[in-house]
C-alpha positions in Angstrom: -36.7 -149.6 -241.1 -38.0 -152.2 -238.6 -41.8 -152.5 -238.0 -41.8 -154.9 -235.1 -40.7 -154.5 -231.5 -37.4 -155.8 -230.4 -38.1 -156.4 -226.7 -34.7 -157.9 -226.2 -33.5 -154.3 -225.8 -35.1 -154.7 -222.3 -34.0 -158.2 -221.5 -31.8 -160.6 -223.6 -33.1 -164.0 -224.5 -30.8 -165.7 -221.9 -32.3 -163.7 -219.1 -35.9 -164.3 -220.3 -35.2 -168.1 -220.4 -33.4 -168.1 -217.0 -34.3 -165.0 -215.0 -33.0 -166.3 -211.7 -29.7 -164.4 -211.8 -31.5 -161.1 -212.7 -34.0 -161.6 -209.9 -31.3 -162.3 -207.3 -29.5 -159.1 -208.2 -32.7 -157.1 -207.9 -33.5 -158.7 -204.5 -29.9 -158.2 -203.3 -29.9 -154.5 -204.1 -33.3 -154.0 -202.7 -32.5 -155.7 -199.5 -29.4 -153.5 -199.2 -31.6 -150.4 -199.6 -34.1 -151.7 -197.0 -31.4 -152.5 -194.5 -29.8 -149.1 -194.8 -33.0 -147.0 -194.4 -35.8 -149.1 -192.8 -34.9 -148.3 -189.2 -32.9 -145.1 -189.9 -35.2 -142.3 -188.9 -32.6 -139.6 -189.5 -33.9 -139.1 -193.1 -37.2 -138.1 -191.7 -35.7 -135.2 -189.8 -32.4 -134.1 -191.3 -32.3 -132.6 -194.8 -28.8 -133.7 -195.4 -29.6 -137.3 -194.6 -32.8 -137.1 -196.7 -30.7 -136.0 -199.6 -28.5 -139.1 -199.3 -31.6 -141.3 -198.9 -33.4 -139.8 -202.0 -30.2 -140.2 -204.1 -30.1 -143.9 -203.0 -33.8 -144.3 -203.8 -33.4 -142.7 -207.2 -30.4 -144.9 -208.0 -32.2 -148.1 -206.9 -35.4 -147.2 -208.8 -33.5 -146.5 -212.0 -31.3 -149.5 -212.1 -33.3 -152.2 -210.3 -36.7 -150.9 -209.4 -39.3 -153.5 -208.6 -38.3 -156.1 -211.2 -38.7 -153.2 -213.6 -37.1 -154.8 -216.6 -39.0 -158.1 -216.3 -42.2 -156.4 -215.5 -41.9 -154.0 -218.4 -41.0 -156.8 -220.8 -44.0 -158.9 -220.0 -46.3 -155.9 -219.9 -45.4 -155.0 -223.5 -45.4 -158.7 -224.6 -49.0 -159.1 -223.5 -50.0 -156.1 -225.7 -48.7 -158.0 -228.7 -50.8 -161.1 -227.8 -53.5 -160.6 -225.2 -54.4 -164.3 -225.2 -51.0 -166.1 -225.0 -51.2 -168.4 -221.9 -47.4 -168.4 -221.5 -47.3 -164.6 -221.4 -50.2 -164.5 -218.9 -48.5 -167.1 -216.7 -45.2 -165.2 -216.7 -47.0 -161.9 -216.1 -48.9 -163.3 -213.1 -45.6 -164.6 -211.6 -43.8 -161.3 -212.0 -46.8 -159.4 -210.8 -46.8 -161.3 -207.5 -43.1 -160.6 -207.1 -43.6 -156.9 -207.9 -46.3 -156.6 -205.3 -44.3 -158.4 -202.7 -41.2 -156.3 -203.3 -43.2 -153.1 -203.5 -44.7 -153.9 -200.1 -41.2 -154.3 -198.7 -40.0 -150.9 -200.0 -43.1 -148.7 -199.6 -42.0 -147.8 -196.1 -39.6 -145.2 -197.5 -42.1 -142.9 -199.2 -44.9 -143.9 -196.8 -43.0 -142.7 -193.7 -41.7 -139.7 -195.5 -45.2 -138.6 -196.6 -46.4 -138.7 -192.9 -43.7 -136.4 -191.3 -45.0 -133.4 -189.3 -45.9 -130.2 -191.1 -43.1 -128.2 -189.6 -40.5 -130.8 -190.7 -42.1 -130.8 -194.2 -41.5 -127.0 -194.4 -37.9 -127.4 -193.3 -37.3 -130.1 -196.0 -39.0 -128.0 -198.7 -36.9 -124.9 -197.7 -33.6 -126.8 -197.8 -31.4 -125.7 -200.8 -29.7 -129.1 -200.7 -33.1 -130.8 -201.6 -34.0 -128.3 -204.3 -33.9 -131.0 -207.1 -36.4 -133.1 -205.2 -38.6 -130.2 -204.0 -41.6 -130.9 -206.2 -41.3 -134.7 -205.6 -41.5 -133.9 -201.9 -44.4 -131.5 -202.4 -46.5 -134.2 -204.1 -45.5 -136.8 -201.6 -46.5 -134.6 -198.7 -49.9 -133.9 -200.4 -50.6 -137.5 -201.0 -49.8 -138.3 -197.4 -53.2 -137.1 -196.4 -54.7 -140.0 -198.3 -52.0 -142.6 -197.6 -52.9 -145.5 -195.2 -50.7 -147.4 -192.8 -48.0 -149.7 -194.1 -50.1 -152.9 -193.5 -53.2 -151.3 -195.1 -51.2 -150.2 -198.1 -49.9 -153.7 -198.5 -53.4 -155.0 -198.7 -54.4 -152.4 -201.2 -51.4 -153.3 -203.4 -52.2 -157.1 -203.2 -55.8 -156.7 -204.1 -55.4 -154.3 -207.0 -55.1 -156.9 -209.8 -57.9 -159.2 -208.6 -60.3 -156.3 -207.7 -59.9 -154.4 -211.0 -57.1 -155.4 -213.3 -58.3 -159.0 -214.0 -61.8 -157.7 -214.8 -60.5 -155.2 -217.3 -58.0 -157.7 -218.8 -60.8 -160.3 -219.2 -63.0 -158.0 -221.2 -60.1 -156.8 -223.4 -59.1 -160.4 -224.0 -62.6 -161.4 -225.0 -62.9 -158.5 -227.5 -59.4 -159.2 -228.9 -60.4 -162.8 -229.7 -63.3 -161.7 -231.9 -63.2 -162.1 -235.6 -65.9 -161.2 -238.1 -66.4 -161.9 -241.8 -67.3 -158.5 -243.3 -66.6 -156.4 -246.3 -63.0 -155.1 -246.7 -62.0 -151.8 -248.3 -62.4 -153.4 -251.7 -66.0 -154.5 -251.0 -65.0 -158.2 -250.8 -65.8 -160.5 -247.9 -62.9 -161.1 -245.6 -62.3 -162.2 -242.0 -61.2 -159.3 -239.9 -60.0 -159.1 -236.3 -61.5 -156.7 -233.7 -58.9 -153.9 -234.4 -59.4 -154.2 -238.1 -63.2 -154.0 -237.7 -62.8 -150.9 -235.6 -60.8 -149.3 -238.4 -63.4 -150.1 -241.0 -66.2 -148.2 -239.3 -64.6 -145.0 -240.7 -64.1 -146.4 -244.2 -65.1 -143.9 -247.0 -67.4 -146.7 -248.5 -70.7 -146.4 -246.6 -71.6 -150.1 -247.3 -68.2 -151.2 -245.8 -68.5 -149.0 -242.7 -72.2 -149.9 -242.1 -71.3 -153.6 -242.2 -68.4 -153.1 -239.9 -70.7 -151.2 -237.5 -73.2 -154.1 -237.5 -70.4 -156.5 -236.8 -69.3 -154.4 -233.8 -72.8 -154.2 -232.5 -73.0 -158.0 -232.6 -69.7 -158.2 -230.7 -70.7 -155.7 -228.0 -74.2 -157.3 -227.6 -72.5 -160.7 -227.2 -70.3 -159.4 -224.3 -72.8 -157.0 -222.8 -73.7 -159.0 -219.7 -70.0 -159.6 -219.0 -69.3 -155.9 -219.5 -72.1 -154.9 -217.1 -70.6 -157.0 -214.3 -67.0 -155.9 -215.2 -67.7 -152.2 -215.1 -69.8 -152.5 -211.9 -66.8 -154.2 -210.3 -64.5 -151.4 -211.5 -66.9 -148.8 -210.1 -67.2 -150.6 -206.8 -63.5 -151.0 -206.5 -63.1 -147.2 -207.0 -65.8 -146.4 -204.5 -64.2 -148.7 -201.8 -60.8 -147.2 -202.4 -62.0 -143.7 -202.2 -63.9 -144.3 -199.0 -60.9 -146.0 -197.4 -58.6 -143.2 -198.4 -60.9 -140.3 -197.7 -61.5 -138.8 -201.1 -64.6 -136.7 -201.3 -65.1 -136.8 -205.1 -64.8 -139.7 -207.5 -62.4 -137.7 -209.6 -60.4 -136.2 -206.8 -57.7 -138.9 -206.7 -57.1 -138.4 -210.4 -56.5 -134.7 -209.9 -54.0 -135.3 -207.1 -52.1 -138.0 -208.9 -52.0 -135.8 -212.0 -50.7 -132.9 -210.0 -53.5 -130.5 -211.1 -55.9 -128.4 -209.1 -59.5 -129.6 -209.1 -60.5 -126.0 -209.7 -58.6 -126.0 -213.0 -60.2 -129.2 -214.2 -63.7 -128.0 -213.2 -63.2 -124.7 -215.1 -61.9 -126.7 -218.2 -64.9 -129.1 -218.2 -67.4 -126.3 -217.6 -65.9 -124.1 -220.4 -65.9 -126.9 -223.0 -69.3 -128.2 -222.0 -70.7 -124.7 -222.5 -69.4 -124.7 -226.1 -70.7 -128.1 -227.3 -72.4 -126.0 -230.0 -69.1 -126.1 -232.0 -69.4 -129.9 -232.3 -73.1 -129.7 -233.2 -72.3 -127.3 -236.0 -69.5 -129.5 -237.2 -71.6 -132.7 -237.4 -74.3 -130.8 -239.3 -71.6 -129.8 -241.8 -70.2 -133.3 -242.0 -73.6 -134.8 -242.7 -74.0 -132.3 -245.6 -70.5 -133.1 -247.0 -71.4 -136.8 -246.9 -74.7 -136.0 -248.6 -76.7 -137.6 -245.7 -79.6 -136.1 -243.7 -77.9 -137.4 -240.6 -74.8 -139.3 -239.6 -75.1 -142.6 -237.9 -73.2 -142.9 -234.6 -70.3 -144.9 -236.1 -69.8 -142.3 -238.9 -68.4 -139.6 -236.7 -64.8 -140.1 -237.8 -65.4 -140.8 -241.5 -63.0 -138.8 -243.7 -64.9 -136.6 -246.2 -64.0 -135.0 -249.5 -63.5 -136.2 -253.0 -59.8 -137.1 -252.3 -59.1 -139.5 -249.5 -55.4 -140.3 -249.9 -53.9 -143.6 -248.7 -50.7 -143.5 -246.6 -48.7 -146.7 -246.7 -46.5 -146.8 -243.6 -43.4 -145.8 -245.6 -45.3 -142.7 -246.8 -46.4 -141.9 -243.3 -42.9 -142.3 -242.1 -41.5 -140.0 -244.7 -44.1 -137.3 -244.1 -43.7 -137.3 -240.3 -39.9 -137.5 -240.5 -39.9 -134.4 -242.8 -42.2 -132.5 -240.4 -40.0 -133.4 -237.4 -36.9 -132.4 -239.2 -38.3 -128.9 -239.9 -39.2 -128.4 -236.3 -35.9 -129.6 -234.9 -33.3 -132.2 -236.0 -33.4 -133.6 -232.5 -37.0 -134.9 -233.2 -36.3 -136.5 -236.5 -33.1 -138.2 -235.1 -35.1 -139.8 -232.3 -37.8 -140.8 -234.8 -35.3 -142.6 -237.1 -33.5 -144.2 -234.1 -36.7 -145.8 -232.9 -37.4 -147.4 -236.3 -33.8 -148.5 -236.7 -33.8 -150.1 -233.2 -37.1 -151.9 -233.3 -38.9 -149.6 -230.8 -42.0 -149.3 -233.0 -44.6 -152.1 -233.5 -46.6 -151.0 -236.6 -49.2 -153.4 -237.9 -52.3 -155.1 -236.4 -52.7 -158.8 -236.0 -55.1 -161.2 -234.3 -54.7 -161.1 -230.5 -52.8 -157.7 -230.5 -54.3 -155.0 -228.4 -56.2 -152.4 -230.3 -55.3 -148.7 -230.4 -52.0 -147.0 -230.0 -49.7 -145.9 -227.1 -46.2 -145.0 -226.1 -44.6 -146.7 -223.2 -41.7 -146.2 -220.9 -40.7 -147.5 -217.5 -37.4 -146.1 -216.0 -34.5 -144.0 -217.2 -32.6 -147.2 -218.0 -35.3 -148.9 -220.1 -36.0 -148.0 -223.8 -39.2 -146.2 -224.9 -41.6 -148.1 -227.2 -44.3 -146.9 -229.6 -47.3 -149.2 -230.2 -49.5 -148.8 -233.4 -52.2 -150.6 -235.4 -51.4 -148.8 -238.6 -54.0 -148.5 -241.4 -53.4 -146.5 -244.6 -55.2 -143.3 -243.8 -54.4 -139.8 -242.6 -55.8 -140.5 -239.1 -53.1 -143.1 -238.6 -50.4 -140.6 -239.8 -51.6 -138.3 -237.1 -51.6 -141.1 -234.6 -47.9 -141.7 -235.5 -47.1 -138.0 -234.8 -49.2 -138.1 -231.6 -47.4 -141.1 -230.1 -44.0 -139.8 -231.0 -44.9 -136.6 -229.2 -45.1 -138.8 -226.1 -41.8 -140.5 -227.1 -40.0 -137.1 -227.4 -41.3 -136.2 -223.9 -40.1 -139.5 -222.4 -36.7 -139.4 -224.1 -35.9 -135.7 -223.3 -37.1 -136.1 -219.7 -34.9 -139.2 -219.3 -31.9 -137.2 -220.6 -32.5 -134.3 -218.2 -34.2 -135.6 -215.0 -33.4 -138.1 -212.3 -35.7 -141.0 -211.7 -37.9 -139.3 -209.1 -38.6 -136.4 -211.6 -38.9 -138.7 -214.6 -42.7 -138.9 -214.7 -45.5 -137.0 -216.3 -48.8 -135.7 -215.1 -51.4 -136.6 -217.7 -52.0 -132.9 -218.6 -48.4 -132.3 -219.7 -48.2 -135.7 -221.3 -51.1 -134.9 -223.6 -49.8 -131.4 -224.3 -46.6 -133.1 -225.6 -48.4 -135.6 -227.8 -50.9 -133.2 -229.4 -48.4 -130.5 -230.1 -46.9 -132.3 -233.2 -50.1 -133.3 -235.0 -51.0 -129.8 -236.4 -47.6 -129.4 -237.9 -48.0 -132.7 -239.8 -51.4 -131.5 -241.1 -49.9 -128.3 -242.3 -47.3 -130.2 -244.2 -50.1 -132.1 -245.9 -52.0 -128.9 -246.7 -49.1 -127.2 -248.5 -49.6 -129.0 -251.8 -53.3 -129.8 -251.5 -56.0 -128.7 -253.9 -59.1 -127.0 -252.5 -61.0 -130.3 -252.5 -58.1 -131.9 -250.6 -58.0 -128.9 -248.3 -61.6 -129.3 -247.4 -61.0 -133.0 -246.6 -58.0 -132.2 -244.5 -59.6 -129.2 -242.7 -62.6 -131.4 -241.9 -60.2 -134.1 -240.6 -58.5 -131.5 -238.4 -61.9 -130.4 -237.0 -62.8 -134.0 -236.4 -59.7 -134.6 -234.4 -60.0 -131.4 -232.4 -63.6 -132.1 -231.5 -62.8 -135.7 -230.6 -59.9 -134.7 -228.5 -61.4 -131.8 -226.7 -65.2 -132.0 -226.8 -65.8 -135.7 -227.0 -63.4 -136.4 -224.2 -65.1 -133.8 -222.0 -68.4 -135.5 -222.8 -66.8 -138.8 -221.8 -65.6 -137.1 -218.5 -69.2 -136.1 -217.9 -70.3 -139.7 -218.6 -67.8 -141.0 -216.1 -69.1 -138.6 -213.4 -72.6 -139.8 -214.2 -71.9 -143.5 -213.9 -69.8 -143.1 -210.7 -72.5 -141.0 -209.1 -75.2 -143.4 -210.2 -73.3 -146.4 -208.8 -72.7 -144.6 -205.5 -76.3 -143.7 -205.3 -78.1 -147.0 -206.1 -75.3 -149.6 -205.7 -75.5 -151.2 -209.2 -75.9 -149.9 -212.7 -77.6 -152.1 -215.3 -76.4 -152.5 -218.9 -79.5 -150.6 -220.0 -78.8 -147.7 -217.7 -75.1 -147.6 -218.8 -76.5 -147.3 -222.3 -78.9 -144.5 -221.4 -76.2 -142.4 -219.7 -73.8 -143.0 -222.5 -76.4 -142.0 -225.2 -77.3 -138.9 -223.1 -73.8 -137.6 -222.9 -72.8 -138.4 -226.4 -76.0 -136.8 -227.8 -75.3 -133.7 -225.6 -72.2 -132.8 -227.7 -73.2 -134.4 -231.1 -76.6 -132.8 -231.4 -79.5 -133.7 -233.7 -77.3 -134.3 -236.8 -76.0 -137.6 -235.4 -78.5 -140.5 -235.3 -78.8 -142.6 -232.2 -78.2 -145.7 -234.2 -79.6 -149.0 -232.9 -76.8 -150.6 -230.9 -74.8 -147.4 -230.4 -75.9 -147.2 -226.8 -73.6 -150.2 -226.1 -70.4 -148.7 -227.4 -69.3 -147.9 -223.9 -68.4 -151.6 -223.7 -65.0 -151.2 -225.4 -64.1 -147.7 -224.2 -61.0 -148.4 -222.1 -60.7 -144.8 -220.9 -63.5 -145.2 -218.4 -61.7 -148.1 -216.8 -58.7 -145.8 -216.1 -60.8 -143.3 -214.0 -61.2 -139.7 -215.2 -58.0 -139.2 -217.1 -59.8 -138.2 -220.3 -59.9 -134.5 -219.3 -56.2 -134.5 -220.0 -56.7 -134.8 -223.7 -58.7 -131.6 -223.8 -56.3 -129.9 -221.4 -53.3 -131.0 -223.4 -54.6 -130.0 -226.8 -55.9 -126.6 -225.8 -52.6 -125.8 -224.0 -50.6 -127.1 -226.9 -52.4 -124.7 -229.2 -51.0 -121.8 -227.2 -47.5 -123.4 -227.6 -48.0 -124.0 -231.3 -48.8 -120.3 -231.7 -45.4 -119.4 -230.2 -43.5 -121.7 -232.6 -45.5 -120.5 -235.6 -44.7 -116.9 -234.7 -41.0 -117.6 -234.3 -39.5 -121.1 -235.1 -36.8 -120.4 -232.5 -39.4 -120.8 -229.9 -39.2 -124.6 -230.4 -36.5 -124.3 -227.8 -39.3 -123.5 -225.3 -41.1 -126.7 -226.3 -37.9 -128.7 -225.8 -37.5 -127.1 -222.4 -41.0 -128.1 -221.6 -40.5 -131.7 -222.8 -37.3 -131.9 -220.7 -38.9 -130.9 -217.5 -40.5 -134.2 -216.6 -42.4 -133.8 -213.3 -39.8 -131.4 -211.8 -42.6 -128.8 -211.6 -46.4 -128.9 -211.4 -48.3 -128.4 -214.7 -49.5 -125.1 -213.4 -46.0 -123.8 -212.8 -44.7 -125.3 -216.1 -47.4 -123.6 -218.1 -46.9 -120.4 -216.1 -43.3 -120.3 -217.1 -44.6 -120.3 -220.7 -47.1 -117.6 -220.1 -50.2 -119.9 -219.9 -52.6 -119.6 -216.9 -54.5 -122.9 -216.6 -56.6 -121.6 -213.7 -58.4 -119.3 -216.0 -61.2 -120.0 -218.5 -59.4 -117.7 -221.0 -56.8 -120.2 -222.2 -59.5 -122.8 -222.8 -61.8 -120.3 -224.6 -58.9 -119.1 -226.7 -58.2 -122.6 -227.9 -61.9 -123.2 -228.6 -62.0 -120.0 -230.5 -59.3 -121.4 -232.8 -61.4 -124.5 -233.4 -64.5 -122.4 -234.2 -62.5 -120.2 -236.6 -61.4 -123.3 -238.4 -65.0 -124.4 -238.6 -66.0 -121.0 -240.0 -63.3 -121.3 -242.7 -64.3 -124.9 -243.5 -68.0 -124.0 -243.9 -67.0 -121.2 -246.3 -64.8 -123.4 -248.4 -67.5 -126.1 -248.5 -70.0 -123.5 -249.7 -67.6 -122.3 -252.3 -67.1 -125.8 -253.6 -70.9 -126.3 -253.9 -71.7 -128.4 -250.9 
């Protein structure tokens, strides 16, 4: 089992050292595509010609793309070392080439998105274009907000300096931080930023409190920089929205995610109206930890008398066993990733914090990124990220390049689906004390994924509205709005600890603009799918069909095929009812055990 990425699966060492041959081939194939279609307007009118053009475009995107292999390689490399100047230099060079080449090829989708309505209808009705129908539907919808070719070139060229560099700067500064604090054994040790973040949930209160103080110091140190960074991010968004004609700050996210604004609004309203579930949970957690109130950083502390450690081999074995029971296809992919070096497991100085799963094109391998610590939370993270991996792999196997993408809502349905099954595997041999710990953990995850992320969505709306109203948001005001929205879902059982108002500083989600709703959307939808599989294990085939669909249908239609109506509050309330039922059972068990 390999625990470090082998990025040479993307590019071999020879190509990395001397990329000229690779780049020339990309440029040659791209120029051939441009020559064939730039001045050929037939694809804008004739469905048969459009079919040929889309086939060519899909082939080019899969095999050459916009320096896809090299861009992917350096993007992943930077995650392993955020502060390596050689990687930064190479990333900047390839980014310039990517932007330049993208500007040369964007004519194809740009012109297609702007064709007349009657021609759009003809294209969508063509049986020869059926495999590309939803791709075209989305392209025609986006055409309303697409600018001219020259304007789009400017937007592409400014994206890194107007937003990306700001976000990368703050991430890099945080990744450099190290603090001497107490480790899990209560001894002083130097820890990097990711390790300190892990320790705020340590079972030992002294350890987690010291870790929290260290984080407060880090955030305070970078508070002025973060204020300017986030204001620049907000201003960039406002400018882009005004230029493109979006009426709401979150509208572009909904369109890019292929979901109806109405569905997201219903979801957010439904979850916000049931924040009482989280408030009850934190009241219970404070009691289980024998504290009058929780401090802000203690939200994710595991509770119960038994807090088992999971070394990575233990986590691997548990998750493999769970995947094997669901379907051998999943366990096979899981093992293959570890055999090939497609999983990077452990944290180190300079490595990006958190976890993710990444893919680029049908041709490039999928990679899973972790910062594993020996707790159940990280076991669930492993299951979560491999949910994404299964989605990517099955879609790559079944879809062409133009349908090999994922709206955030379906992506998060895939990732959250597998976590509950891992927890059930853990519960099978657990004592009542262990069950209490695990059930509390499950509640914690559900509330964080559903309710906390909706509170974050509400926070995002507040800061965008505030910026658009007054033109600049101070670090103090960011803190006030953050505390307001966090308190709204946590309630009076969670203390507004000194310094907690600054924890927006590291929250990368708010720099990615309104995608956090998808966590709630995905988990609540996945609960409905889990019900089907638990009712009849053969229904796992429905899940595999879902994972194989890519972006060939809208989320609304994909879920409709599975009997789920995402335009109704019922599906969201049904999922929240499940969370509340688990809370009821956990409260009863806690009372039985004398808490």
